[in-house]
C-alpha positions, -999 to +999 in steps of 0.1 A: -221+254-072-215+240-106-190+211-109-169+195-135-196+168-138-220+191-154-195+198-182-196+161-190-233+158-188-233+185-215-213+161-239-235+131-228-267+149-238-258+166-269-227+144-279-193+153-291-200+166-328-174+172-350-164+208-365-193+209-392-221+196-368-208+222-341-214+251-364-248+238-370-254+236-333-241+269-325-269+283-349-297+265-333-287+270-295-292+304-278-259+301-258-225+289-270-223+250-270-188+250-259-181+277-233-154+301-235-126+304-208-146+332-192-171+306-182-205+294-192-240+310-188-258+294-158-293+292-177-278+271-205-265+246-180-299+245-163-314+238-196-291+209-203-294+196-168-333+198-171-333+180-204-310+153-187-332+147-159-363+141-180-347+111-197-345+094-162-371+070-150-384+060-116-375+023-119-339+030-130-323+021-096-303-010-096-300-011-058-319-042-043-350-027-022-337-044+009-306-026+008-322+006+003-344+000+032-317-012+056-296+017+048-323+044+045-312+053+011-332+073-014-343+058-048-317+068-073-344+087-094-352+108-064-315+115-056-307+127-090-338+150-087-329+161-051-294+171-060-304+190-089-338+205-078-338+201-041-370+215-022-350+220+008-317+214+025-327+181+040-336+167+005-303+179-007-285+163+021-303+128+015-296+130-023-260+136-015-258+108+009-271+084-017-248+094-045-219+092-020-229+057-009-232+045-046-194+058-051-185+038-020-207+008-024-195-001-061-158+002-051-164-023-020-187-045-041-160-047-068-132-056-044-152-081-024-164-096-059-129-100-071-117-114-039-145-140-041-141-148-076-106-162-070-119-188-042-130-221-053-160-234-036-194-218-025-184-230+012-152-212+012-168-180+000-197-184+027-169-188+054-151-157+041-180-136+040-189-145+074-154-136+086-157-100+073-191-098+087-181-106+123-152-085+133-144-100+167-108-104+174-096-141+170-061-151+181-039-183+186-022-184+219+017-187+219+014-222+233-007-232+204+019-220+178+039-246+160+073-260+172+093-244+146+074-209+150+082-210+189+118-220+183+122-190+160+106-169+186+130-181+213+159-175+189+151-137+185+175-115+202+149-095+217+112-099+228+081-091+208+061-060+218+025-070+230+013-054+196+037-075+176+027-106+194-010-100+190-005-094+154+012-127+148-016-145+168-045-130+145-023-140+115-017-176+127-055-177+136-063-171+099-038-195+085-052-223+104-086-215+086-097-235+056-101-202+035-072-179+021-063-150+043-062-116+029-048-093+055-030-060+058-004-055+083-001-018+089+025-001+113+048+028+118+084+027+106+104+006+126+077-012+144+089-046+135+067-058+109+093-080+092+098-104+121+060-108+124+059-118+088+089-142+094+068-157+121+040-163+102+062-180+073+076-202+100+041-214+109+033-222+073+066-237+068+062-261+096+030-279+082+049-288+051+042-257+028+061-231+013+062-193+017+073-165-004+080-128+005+082-103-023+096-068-019+099-038-042+138-035-043+167-059-046+183-039-017+157-046+005+153-084-007+190-088-001+185-073+035+157-093+045+174-126+031+204-119+051+185-109+082+164-141+080+195-164+078+213-147+106+180-154+130+177-191+115+213-197+126+203-191+163+177-219+160+205-247+160+203-281+145+205-281+108+180-308+104+152-284+114+163-253+097+142-245+067+161-237+034+158-201+024+165-188-013+170-152-030+154-145-062+159-112-079+168-097-113+205-098-105+204-135-094+228-152-119+213-177-144+228-208-128+216-198-095+183-188-106+179-222-123+188-240-091+162-218-073+134-222-096+140-263-096+143-261-057+108-243-056+091-265-082+105-298-062+098-285-029+135-285-017+132-248-008+109-238+017+109-202+015+120-176-010+126-139-009+126-117-039+113-089-060+088-087-090+108-119-101+085-141-079+053-135-099+071-143-132+052-173-150+083-193-150+082-194-111+063-225-100+060-238-064+053-272-050+033-260-021+029-223-018+008-214+012+014-179+023+026-149+000+041-119+019+039-085+000+062-058+017+057-023+012+024-034-007+017+003-019+047-002-041+029-030-063-004-024-082-037-043-078-026-069-105+007-074-093-006-084-059-031-105-074-009-125-093+000-145-065-034-161-066-024-180-096+006-197-075-018-224-063-004-249-039-013-288-043-022-309-013-009-338-033+017-361-012+039-364-042+045-326-041+047-321-005+077-298+005+103-323+014+129-298+033+125-317+064+108-350+074+074-336+084+043-359+097+016-335+087-021-339+078-026-316+049-063-304+041-085-327+020-083-305-008-067-304-043-059-265-045-062-234-028-050-200-035-023-190-011-028-169+020-018-133+015+000-108+039+004-073+028+025-049+048+029-015+046+049+011+066+028+042+056-001+043+081-032+055+067-065+064+085-091+035+088-116+050+066-089+053+037-075+020+045-112+005+040-114+025+007-082+011-006-083-025+011-120-030+016-110-067+008-085-072+035-086-078+072-064-050+090-039-055+116-020-026+132+011-025+151+008+003+173+040+003+194+077+005+189+103-019+200+120-009+234+151+013+231+139+034+201+147+071+210+127+097+194+141+116+164+148+153+169+131+171+138+139+204+123+125+221+092+147+248+078+145+271+049+170+267+021+192+297+021+228+306+029+222+310+065+202+277+066+229+256+047+255+269+068+237+259+100+228+225+086+266+217+075+276+227+109+252+203+125+265+175+103+302+182+111+292+183+150+277+147+142+305+135+123+331+145+150+308+128+177+312+094+157+279+097+139+270+087+103+248+110+080+223+105+052+220+133+026+189+127+007+180+141-028+149+143-049+168+136-083+199+121-094+210+145-121+205+182-126+174+191-145+172+221-169+134+220-163+138+222-124+168+239-118+160+248-081+162+208-073+195+197-056+208+165-074+226+138-059+255+135-086+260+168-089+264+175-052+286+146-048+314+167-066+311+195-039+297+181-007+331+164+002+348+198+004+327+206+034+335+176+054+372+173+050+386+141+066+353+121+061+347+099+031+314+104+013+296+078-006+270+080-034+238+055-037+211+059-065+189+039-087+210+040-117+238+021-102+242-017-106+233-040-079+270-046-070+278-009-068+246-004-044+257-032-023+294-016-021+280+017-013+260+004+016+286-020+028+310+009+031+284+030+049+275+002+073+312-006+082+320+031+085+344+035+055+322+061+044+305+085+069+282+106+047+261+088+021+245+111-006+214+091-018+181+094-035+148+083-019+161+047-027+169+045+010+133+053+021+124+015+022+142-012+045+178+001+047+189-005+082+221+011+092+216+012+134+244+037+138+234+063+114+224+091+134+213+120+112+195+127+081+191+157+059+167+158+031+170+184+002+141+202-013+118+183+014+087+201-002+092+177-032+083+147-010+050+138+008+045+137+046+042+101+044+074+097+026+092+121+047+081+101+078+095+069+060+127+084+055+131+097+090+126+062+099+162+052+086+176+071+117+170+066+154+173+028+150+204+025+173+214+037+208+228+073+195+203+101+197+195+112+162+181+140+142+163+146+111+165+180+090+141+187+063+156+217+040+130+234+019+132+259-010+095+268-006+084+293+020+049+281+012+058+243+021+069+253+056+037+251+075+029+216+057+064+202+069+063+219+105+036+190+113+067+166+111+084+187+139+053+182+161+049+144+158+066+112+152+033+092+152+027+079+116-010+076+123-012+111+134+007+122+106-015+102+082-046+119+094-032+154+092-018+147+056-055+137+046-069+168+061-044+191+047-047+178+010-074+154+009-071+117-005-054+131-036-047+106-064-046+077-040-075+056-056-060+065-091-043+042-116-010+049-101-019+035-068-046+008-070-046-003-107-081+008-123-100+024-093-115+059-100-113+089-078-145+098-059-159+128-076-184+135-048-175+120-015-149+134+007-129+105+027-119+129+053-155+136+064-177+108+048-161+076+066-193+067+084-210+063+049-179+041+037-186+018+065-221+013+058-213+008+018-190-020+030-215-038+053-242-032+023-216-049-001-210-079+022-250-082+025-255-083-011-226-111-019-238-131+012-270-134-006-256-140-040-218-140-042-219-145-081-247-117-083-268-136-106-298-128-082-291-091-089-288-088-128-295-050-127-267-046-100-244-070-119-248-049-150-243-016-131-211-030-116-197-041-148-201-005-162-186+012-131-157-014-125-157-035-157-122-051-149-134-065-117-156-090-137-139-093-171-104-097-157-074-078-165 
């Protein structure tokens, strides 16, 4: 089958002529140079491909011979010949495997090269590569955690699950190493990732350093800040309680100046905030760990900016929030440890493709007491709406609270079938007389958002009409029902995230996905069958493939895979990752492999040139 790549090859060989040259070429060519919508003659494409193959040379392969031998790869010349002019199926298979290997290999090489480039000494680079090559589980027992971390653990109003405790132990093991941690903490909605991050921060703070937690929204930043303060109150003894600050776009100028000064002087041990934390004006005295919550909401470059917030081990800059007697590393500067968190579980192969430069920790169990959420998918029609409204009235009469989630804020002429939060806010209260309704969306001011959530938490409003703003981090334990309008407009992972906003308390909860598309019913039905985020991630990958997950929107400047299919080629991805580690272990600046370095700079130019 002819792919879109062949059309690109046509332009590459003949060029992209202007109108006059195009007319001349049409007279010389036996077939049209630029095919009509009806298609292109097969023989013409064969001629073009044949001419292209004649320009290739046997010694064109930049891949080191040792790597080709170790991973049983065809020479690149043979791969191109085998994919276009295969003698048999086996030759075509081996050719495809080599081209897929290259797609994965250069992506992994770019990510790992970028990571190593931010690390100072050759010894650090070597130790970090050894860690990636050896995947054995390394943990630190609870008895070896710092006193502050153990005090924080005892102050929790609940016990950690085995998976949470193991995650903390893995992270603390990394924190005690003399190389920067780069770890992805992955877990389902409501599994308790935040408290794991808090414990990691306490471990760092206990050594006299600073911690930062960056989240995508002000709403979530404020919630984490208030949650952490309430937990620290349980420790007791103000002399051993670290100081915590909040820094967002809405922080007043006066308060912002105080926070910035406190971070620079080392008077603040931990700061929680939004993108404000990576601004140039934010300077830390001794930043040791940067936690990035909902990491998929930030680009690669945004996540990487924390690497510029170097900490200093100079005694004059030591954090002074408490009188610690600690022995800091005999080292002037080091990039902070990075802990990225995601509540959108993704399959391991896709995780490796997206985060090949990160260690992976997964929380696989949920805190005790969480009851499963009953899930229903209902088609939007008069009968469906009346059924859902009756379910909502029953829930409200029983003392529950209800989220109504919308895909857009205001009505759209281009998409008239979509329900809008502000429009429905005028009519929905008529269906629930006697119950106050609230409104929450992204165009409201911070004070308006806070007020809307406060009223919903206290029960002043019982129905909250909201956009997907509530998807991340909003915690109202007694919210017991959610209805999502136009559910077909959301992805499976996003709907699973939204569903996680209910079922957080003791009440039995339900979630209803209303869809105006009969075609989407089968896709949405998978949510009725399972509440396991990892199962849903695999199902979503099989249903629609990786999509644009590697595009600019998600990962900065990483291209999609034109040949490889992540859902079936995961084993080749694993091999490519090992090959990249082996190459960088031999020459972590790639100076010993000039052809490979040149190829990488063409395929992934920003990984070397910077952004």
